[in-house]
N, C-alpha and C positions, 0 to 999 in steps of 0.2 A: 436450553440451547445445547445442541449436540457439539461434539468436539470439532473445531474447525480444521480443514485440511492443512497440512504443513506446507505444501508448495503448490497452490492452485495456479492455473493459468490466469492471466490478467487480460482485461479489455484494454483497448488503446487509451481510453480516458476513464478515470475513476468517477463514481457517482458524485453528483453535486446537489443532491436533494437536502432539504433542511432537516431531515430525520434519517435515522439509521435505515439501511436497506439490507436485504438478504445478501447482497454482494459484500457489504461491509462485514457482516457476520462471517462470511466464508473467507475473508481476506484479513482477519485480525492478525494472523501470524505475519503476513506480508507487510502490514502496517508497522508492526513491531520491528521487523527486520529493517525496514526503511528508516525508521527513527533511530535505531541503533547505529546504522551505517552513517547517517548524517552526523550523529553525535561523535563518531570516531573520525570524522573528516574524510570518509571514503569518497573516491572519485565517482561521480554520478554514473559514468559510463560502465564502471565495474558493477555498480549496483544494478543498473538496468540489465546487464548481461546475466548476473548471478541470481538476483531476486525476481526480476520481471521476465527473464528468459527472452529478452529482445536484444539482438546484436546491434549496438550503436554504430558499428562501422558499415553494416549492411543497410540499416534503416535508421539513420541519425535523427530525423524529424520525429518519427514514431517513438523511438526510444526516449527522446527528450520529453516529448509530450506526456507519455505514459509515466515517466519518472516524476515529472513535476506535478501532474494531477494526482497521482497516488500519494506522493509525499504530502501534498496539501490536504488531502482527505485524511491521511493518518494524523496530521496535526489537528485537524478539526475534530476527529473522533476523540483524541486525547483531551483537547480543550473542553469538550462536552463531558468529560469524565467517564466515557464508556469503557475505555481500556482499563481504568482503575477498578471498576466494579464488575467488569465482564460485559462484553458486547451482548446485547439482548437481555440483560438483566432488567428487571422491573423494580 
C-alpha cells in the first residue's frame, strides 16, 4: 500500500461495504483523526469543519451525515483490526 494522503476530500457518505475499499485505504488518516477527536470529546461540528472540510453552518445535514458515516466506518475499520496492522495489509 502506498502512503495515504494526509487530508483527502471526503464523499458525503462513507463506504458501507463488508470489506475494505480503496476509499478506506485513502482515508485511513481521516479515520484516525475522527477517532482521536471523538476520544477527546471534540464537538462534531468542529470535526466536520476541520477534518471533513464541510461547514456545518452552511450545510448542516450534509455535515452531520458525513461525520456520522465516516466515524462509523472508522470504528468498523478499527474493529476489523485494519488500523492496527495497516489498512490493506494481508
